[in-house]
C-alpha positions in Angstrom: 9.3 13.8 11.7 8.0 14.3 15.2 10.3 14.4 18.1 13.1 12.8 16.1 10.9 9.9 14.9 9.3 9.2 11.6 5.5 9.4 11.5 4.5 7.0 8.7 0.8 8.1 9.0 1.5 11.6 7.6 0.0 12.2 4.2 1.3 14.4 1.4 -0.7 16.9 -0.6 -2.2 14.1 -2.6 -3.5 12.4 0.6 -0.9 9.6 0.2 0.7 8.1 3.3 3.6 5.7 3.2 1.4 2.7 2.4 0.0 4.4 -0.7 3.5 5.3 -1.8 4.7 1.8 -1.3 1.9 0.5 -3.5 3.0 2.9 -6.2 6.7 2.0 -5.9 8.2 -0.4 -8.3 10.5 -2.0 -5.7 8.2 -2.2 -2.6 8.2 -5.6 -1.0 5.4 -7.5 0.7 7.4 -7.3 3.9 7.4 -3.5 3.7 3.6 -3.5 3.3 3.2 -5.9 6.2 5.4 -3.5 8.3 3.4 -0.4 7.3 0.2 -2.1 8.1 1.6 -3.1 11.5 2.4 0.5 12.1 -1.3 1.2 11.8 -1.5 2.7 8.4 -5.1 2.6 7.1 -5.3 0.4 3.9 -8.7 2.0 3.2 -7.3 5.6 3.0 -8.0 7.0 -0.4 -5.8 9.6 -2.2 -7.0 12.6 -4.2 -7.9 10.2 -7.1 -10.1 8.2 -4.8 -7.7 5.2 -4.9 -6.5 3.0 -2.1 -3.1 1.3 -1.9 -4.8 -1.9 -3.1 -6.2 -0.1 -6.2 -2.8 1.3 -7.1 -1.0 -2.1 -6.6 -3.6 -4.0 -8.6 -3.5 -1.5 -11.5 0.3 -1.8 -11.6 0.2 -5.6 -11.5 2.0 -5.7 -8.1 0.2 -8.9 -7.1 2.5 -9.8 -4.2 1.4 -6.5 -2.6 -2.2 -7.0 -3.5 -2.1 -10.4 -1.8 -0.9 -8.8 1.4 -3.3 -5.8 1.3 -6.3 -8.1 0.6 -5.8 -11.9 0.8 -9.3 -12.4 -0.6 -8.7 -10.3 -3.7 -9.0 -12.5 -6.9 -5.5 -12.8 -8.4 -4.9 -13.6 -12.0 -4.7 -17.4 -12.6 -1.0 -17.1 -13.7 -0.1 -15.5 -10.3 -2.5 -17.4 -8.0 -0.9 -20.8 -8.9 
């Protein structure tokens, strides 16, 4: 926190900011991801494993988050329909 406000762009020891943590969270919503992007969090930031939020969301099958992070990402047919 800076000056009593939350700074969502701060990264932890694994270089993960709030957007990366949202992609890893089981209950994150597309609305949360949109809000974090709106706050200016970089969707291209990579963590210590070299993964972006998109990579983590796709690996976990969080397709609603993937669709927000990259609308052109090819979704599985069962999800895209």
